[in-house]
C-alpha positions, -999 to +999 in steps of 0.1 A: +074+030+084+069-008+088+047-011+058+033-047+055+006-067+038-020-084+059-044-109+044-077-116+060-108-131+044-091-131+010-084-093+012-048-080+009-045-048+029-013-027+030-009-011+064+018+012+078+028+030+109+031+068+112+053+088+134+037+102+166+045+138+156+031+136+121+021+170+109-016+177+105-028+174+069-002+148+060-014+126+031-001+093+017+004+079-018+006+041-024+023+024-053+026-013-060+043-036-085+046-073-093+079-090-086+102-086-117+085-055-131+105-024-133+078+003-130+058+011-100+020+017-105-001+041-086-031+027-067-055+055-078-079+050-048-050+054-024-035+087-036-035+117-011-052+096+016-050+102+053-057+068+067-027+044+073-040+015+051-049+007+015-068-022+000-047-038-027-068-070-032-076-064-068-040-056-077-026-086-059-052-113-066-029-138-082-017-156-051+011-174-070+029-141-077+050-119-054+041-082-050+057-051-036+041-020-023+054+013-010+040+044+007+052+080+005+040+107+029 
């Protein structure tokens, strides 16, 4: 829940909060898309991860565009 981008030192990091009672072994999958696009794209390095963050800098490097991201547990 509460997924959000944070930009520091020209890096765009997607972070999210997890529930306190999250089951052991829970993994996350991250997807992103540019505003106006219909299809979500998988961030391959952020599939089946356990940490609550993902670096999307390369995927969101055009600062004049708007981007969306989502996380599935």
